[in-house]
N, C-alpha and C positions, 0 to 999 in steps of 0.2 A: 811268074809268080809275083805276088804282092805280100808285103809284111805290114799290115795295118797296126799302128801304135795308138793307144788310147791313154791320155793323161788326164787325171782327175785330181783337183785340189779341194781339200776339205779343211775348214769351211771355204766355200767359194769366194767369200770376201773377208779379208782380214780386218778385224775391228781396230779402230784407231787407238783404243786403250792399250794396245800392244806396241804401237810404234810412235804415237804422238810424243813430242818432246816435253810436253807439260804433264804427261801422265806418268805414274809410277811404272817403271819398266822391269820386266823379267828378262834381262838380256841373256842371249844364248840358251834360251829355253824354248821348247817346241811351241809354235803358234799356229801351225798348220801342217798337214801331211800331203804328200804327193804320191799317188798310186799310178804306176806305169804298167800297162798290159800290152802284150804283143801276141799275134797269131799268124799262121801261114795261110795265105789264100792262093790256092792253086788255080791259075787262070787257063793255061793251055797244057793239057797232059798228053794228048795223042794216044798212042798205044802203051804208054808207060803205066805200069801198075804200082800201087803202094804209095804211101805218103812221102813227101819230100823233106819233112822236118828233120829227119835223121842225118841229112847231108848238108844242112844249112847252119852256119854259125853267124851270130849277130852281136855286134858291140854297139850299145846305145850310150852316147855321151850327152848328158844334160848339163846346161849352164844357166845360172840365174844372172840377170842384169849384165849381159855380156858386153855391152857397149859403153860402160862407164868404168872409171878407174877404181872406184870403191863401190862394190855391189851393196845394194840396200838390204838384200836377203841372202842367207846362206843355207846350204844343206847341213844336215845334222853333224857331220864330222868337223864343221867349221870351215868348209870350202864352198866356193860358189859353183863348183862343177862336181858331177857325179857320173861314174862310169859303171855300166851294167853290161855284163858279158854272158851270152848264152851259147853253149856248144852242143848242138844236136838235140836240144830238148824241146823244140818247138812242135806245135800240134795245130792241125786245122780244125780240130773238134773243140777244144777248150783253150782259152788264152793262158799264157804264162805271165805272172804279175810279180811285182816287187813294190815295196813302200819305203819311202824316205821322208823324214820330217824337215820342216823349214824353221829356221830361227832368225832372230833379228840381232845383228851385232851392235847397233846403236840406233838412237832415235832417228826418225825419218822426217825430213822437211819437204822432200819432193814426193808429192802424193800421186803421181802418175802410176799407171799399171807397171808392174815389174815383168819384163820379158823373160820367158823360159824357153831357151833354145834347145832343140832336140836334133841331134845328128846321128845317122845310122850308117854303120859300115858292115857290109854283108860279105861273108866268105862261104863258098859252096864247094862240094866235093863231087866226084864222078858218081853217077847213079849206077849201081851194080846192074850188069846185064844189058847195058845200053851202048856198049862199045865206045865209052868215053864221053857220053853226054853229061852236061852239068846244068843244074837249074840257074836261070838268070832272072834278075829283077826286071819287072815290066816297066817300060818307059812311062806308063801312066801312074806309077807308084813312086813318089818322090822320096829320096833318102833322108830328107831333113825338113823340119817345119818349126814354127814358133808358137807357143801358147802364152797366155797372159795370166799373171797372178795379180788379182784385183785387190787394191787397198780401199778401205772405206773412204768415201768422198768427204773431204774437209773444206775445200775452198770452191765448191760449186762444180758445174759441169766442166769448166775449162781447167780446173786444178791449179789456177793461178790465184794466189792469195793477195788481196789488196787490203792493207790495214787502214784504220782511221783512228789515230790516237788523240786523246784529250787529256789535259793536265790542269790541276788546281793546286794551290799552295796557300798555306795559312799558318801563322804562329799559334802556339798553344797557350800563350799568356798575352796580357794586354800591355805589358811593359817588360823591358830588360834592364837589369841592375848593372850599372857600370862598375863591376868589381871583378878582379881577376879570379878565375875559377868558377864563375857563375855559369850554371848549366842552362842551355838554350835548346828548346825542342820545337820543331815545326812539322806539320803534317803535309805529305805530298800524296795526292791521289792521281793515279794513272788509270785511264779507262780506254779499252779498245772497242770502238764502235763498229769496226769492220771485221775483216777476216784475220786469220793468223798473222801476227806481226813477227818479222824476222829481224834478228840482231837489234833488239830494242834497247836503247840506252837513254839514261836520264842524266842531265847535266845541271849542276847547281853552281851558281856564281855568287860568291859571298866575300866579305872583307877577310883579309888575311888574319886578322885578330881572332877569327873563329876557327877553332880546331875541331875537325871531325872526330867523333869518338865511336859511335855505333849506329846501327840501323835495325829497326824491327819491322817485319813485314807480315802480311797475311796471305799465306798460301803460295807465294812466288819466291824462288831463290833469287837473292840479290848479292852482288859483289860490288863494293865501293872502294875507291881510292881517291886521294886528293893530290893536286899538283899546283904549284904556284905559277901564275902567269907573269912572265917577265915584264919589267918596266911598268908595273902597276901594283896597286895594293889589293889585288883581287886574287882569290884562290878558286880553282875549279875542282869540284868533287864530282867524279863520274861514277855512275852506278849502272851495271848491266842487269836487266830484268829477264829472268828465266834463263835456262841453259842455252837454248837457241831460239825458241818460239815463245811469244807472248800470245796466248790463245785468243780466238775471237770471242767477243762479248765478255772478256775477262776484265776484272777490276781489282786493283790492289792498292792498299794504303801503306805508305812508308812513313814510319816515325823516325825522323832524322834527329840525332842528338849531337850537339856541339858543345864546346866549352870556350868561354871567353878568356883569352890569354892576355889581352891588353885592354885596359879600360877605355871607353869612349869619352868624348867631350860632352859637356852638358848641351841640352837642346838638340842633340843629334838623333837621327833616325837610322835604325839598322835596316838595310835593304838587301833582299835576297831575290835573285832572278833564277828561273828554272826553265828548262826546255827538254822535250822528249823527241827522239828520232827513231826511225826504223828504215830498213833498206827497201821496203815494199809499200810505201805510202805515196799516193799521188800528191803533187804540189798543190792542187786545188783544195785539199782538206787539211793543210798544215797551219791554218790561221789560229787554231786553238791548241797548238802544241807548245805554247809559251805561257808563262805566268810570272807575276811579280807580286811580292808582299813586303810590307815594312812594319816596323814596330818602334815605338818611342823608347828612347834610352833615358833612364833616370839615375841621378846620383844617390848613392846609399848613405843614409844617416841612421844613427842609433841613439835616440833620445828616450829617456825613461823617467817616470815619476814614482817616488817612493814615500812612505810614511816617515816623517822626521821626528817622531816621538809625540804622539797625541794622547789626549785623555780617553781612556777606555771605559771608565766606570765613574758614575756620579751618584752619591746618595743625597738626594734633595730632602730637606733644605739645609742639611749640615754642610754641604758643599754646593756652590752654584757657579763656580768658574769653569768654563769649558774651553778647551784649546785643541784645535786641529792644525797640524803642521805638515806641509807637503814640501818635498825637495825635488827639484827638476835637475837632471844631470845629463850631460852630453858625453856619452862614452864612445862616440865615433871619432873619426879623424877630421870631419868637416864641420866648421862653425857655420851655423845657419840662423836666420830669424825664426823664433818660435812663439806661438800664442798658447796660452793656458786658460781654459775656461773652468771656473769653479761653480758648483751648484751647492748652496747651503740652505737648509730648512730654517725658516724664521718663525713662522707660526705653525705649531705642531698640534698633534692630538692632545686631548685632555686639558686644553688651555695653556700649554707650555709655550714659552717664547724664548728665542735666543737672540741676543742683541749683538750679532756678529757684524763686523765692519771691515773696511779694507785692510789688507794684511800688512804686517811688518815684513820688509823685504831687505835682504842683504845685497841685492844687486842694484847698482845705481842706474843702469840703463833699462830698467823695467818699469813700466807704468801700468796702472790698473784702473778699471772703471766699474762701478757698481750699477747693475741693471735689475730693478725690482720686477719680478714676474710671478704670476700665479699659475696654478696648474691648468687654468683655462686658456692660457696664452697659446701662441702659435709657435714658440720656440721649441724645436724638436728636442734639444738637450734637456730643457726643463721639463717638458711633457713626459719624457721617458724616465727621468731620473729624480724628479722631485717627489719625495715621500711625505710632504706636508701640504697644507692648504696654501701657504705662501712661501716662495723661495727667492733667494737672491742669486742672480747670475752675475758673477764677478769675472770680468775678462781682463787678463794681464798679457802684455806684449813685451817681448824681449827683442831688442834690436839685433843682437848677435849673441847666441848662446855658445860659449867656449867650453873648455874643459873644467871651468869652475862652476860648481853646483849652485843653484839659486834656491833659497829657503823662503817659503811663504808661511807666515805664522798668523793664523786667524784666532782671535780670542773674543770672548764675550760672556756675559752673565746669563744664567738660566733663571727665568721667573715664571710665575704661574698666578693667574687671576682667580683660581678656584682652590678651595680647600679639599683635601682628600688624603687618603692613606692607602697603602698597599697597591700603588700604581707602578706601571712599568712602561717605559717609552724608549724606542730605538731612534737615535739621532744619526742620520746617514748623510754624509757629504761626498761629493764627487769632484774629481779633477780630470780634465781631458786635454791632451796635447794635440796641437795641429800645426802644420807648416804648409808650404807651397807644394802641393802634390803634383803640380805640373812639372816641377824640376826634381823633386826629391821623393824618396820612398824609404819607408822603414825597413831596414835590412840588418840582421835577420828579422823576418816577420814574426811578431808576437803581440801579446796584449799588454805590454808594459807601458803603452802610451795612455793608459787610463787607469784610475785607481779610486776605490771608495774606502772611506774611514767610518767605522761604526762605533758609537758610544752608547753604552747602556745606562739609562737614567732610571733610578728606582726611588720611590717614596715609601719608606717603611710603614707598616700598618700600626696604628696606635694601640690596638688591642694586643698586638704582639709585643709592643714596647712595655705595656703594663705587665703582661705575663712574664716577660724577661726580668723586670724589676722585682716582681713578687717572688719569683723563684730565687733570685739572687739574695733577697732578704732572708728567705726561709733557709736556704743553704748556709748563710752566714750565721744565723742563730743556732742551727744544728751543730756547726763546727765549734762555736763558742761553748756550747753545752758539753760537747765531748772533751774539749780541752779542760774545762772546769772539773769534770768528773775525774779525769786522769790526775790532775794536780791534787785534788782532795784525797784520793786514795794513797798518794805518796806522802801525805801529811804536810803539805805545803801550807795549809790554813790552820794547823794545830799550834797552841802556845803553852809554855811551862806554867804549872799551878802555883798558888801563893804559899801553901804549906811547904812545898819543896824549897822555896826560896828562904823561909824563916828557919827551918830546921834542915840544914844540909846534912846529908848522909855522911857518917864517919868514913874516913879514908880507909882504904884496904891496907894490908900489911906492907905491900910494896910501896904504896903511896906514902905511908908513914915514914919509912926508912928514907925515902927520898927527901922528905921535909926536914928530917934531922940533919942529914948531910948538908943540905943547903944552909941550915941555921949555923952549923959549925963553920962553914966557909965564910959566912957573913961576919961571924965573931972574929975570925982571924984577920980578915981584911980591914976591920974597923975597930981597932983596940981602944980607940979614944972614947967610944961609946960606953964601955964598961967602967971606965975610971971617972966618967963624968966630965971629961975634958971636952 
């Protein structure tokens, strides 16, 4: 007899989305099913009547990936082997079947077919009525065989992946500020032009003064750590790309963030070297696996310009003196040479002029030069910031700006060659700070290195002046009238009549008594008067 065994895998090819190391995995979940069916094929019966299945017992042992230490696929219970036992239930008419599912314990980097070994052990009993005869397995029917579970092809027909990595490196800014705690970011792009890359690693070599802080990536898991290289001022930061495999045609961008722990010297460049490696790249394609980038290092300065108390409003012609005051201050730690450019309007709209001249300066090491320029000139500062037909460009140079502020006081008279009233003019001046940008950089970066001062000039209207004067006179007359009426009602302007003065009214009784008493007191005090002495 023979015991044919049929093994069917569904789906016949397992898709790489279930096993590829760069794909999201549903580990230990069914990815395929295996159906095993067995029947009895009676080859030589002779005079024996009846089926033989009732006296045949079969034990089928299935094993996945039997020749490796760690199987790539497992059966449902979490084991690489599966035992199926049948005791007298076989039939030559219809097959007896069972189904078991296949799961993936971890991602797969070996894409060869997975062997499925089937071993059969047959036990038979004596056939009733045959005086001890037992069925035996035909020599043409093998008790064991091997099927293949096919994985989707990833690396071509030979299933051998050859990677081809490419690397590029660039800083995200044009300069680095030599200040402790300054953040530095550069971009690293890794591209796999070939097939899947195994154990892909990125190495960055940078000065020890740079401390690695974090990394941001797009779509690829990355783990980074830094280690100091002995007997050098270099630190190596190593990053692993992907769990195991960096996929074919994959591209990832890593934003590497560092922090400057120790300031650099002036005129120094920050240099970073990078390389990328894998275990399955040929040597003839590694020429583009390295990259180098550098950036200039500049010293931080913090110079600001402020308003030192300027004229904000002028009523012309009552006032004609105009004053703009700028103060330049170094609030940083480093003393540097500084230039200050001032733009002043000289001939303005409506015929007004400002006789501004070189400033009064409290700094002895500062020199200034006056440059007359019109709006049609080629000087960019004047072109963009002159609000008049003619402006003066005054450039002042300070040999070394320390922590002592420098005060620039510009004064002059406002004049006009035209008569007018009700006029309004804005007088705007500007100040711009500059220094050697090849060595220094404003840090923190802000707009405090330039400033504008605005003065509002106003010529009152004559009609308005007359109106104000007329209203003042009218209100003054009304106030005087009201005061006169109030005083008149209170009798302030009434005088006593002549008849009352010639004929005074007789005193009342009380007043008469008081007169007598006073007369008596007088007589007593001056007795000499009654005797004629």
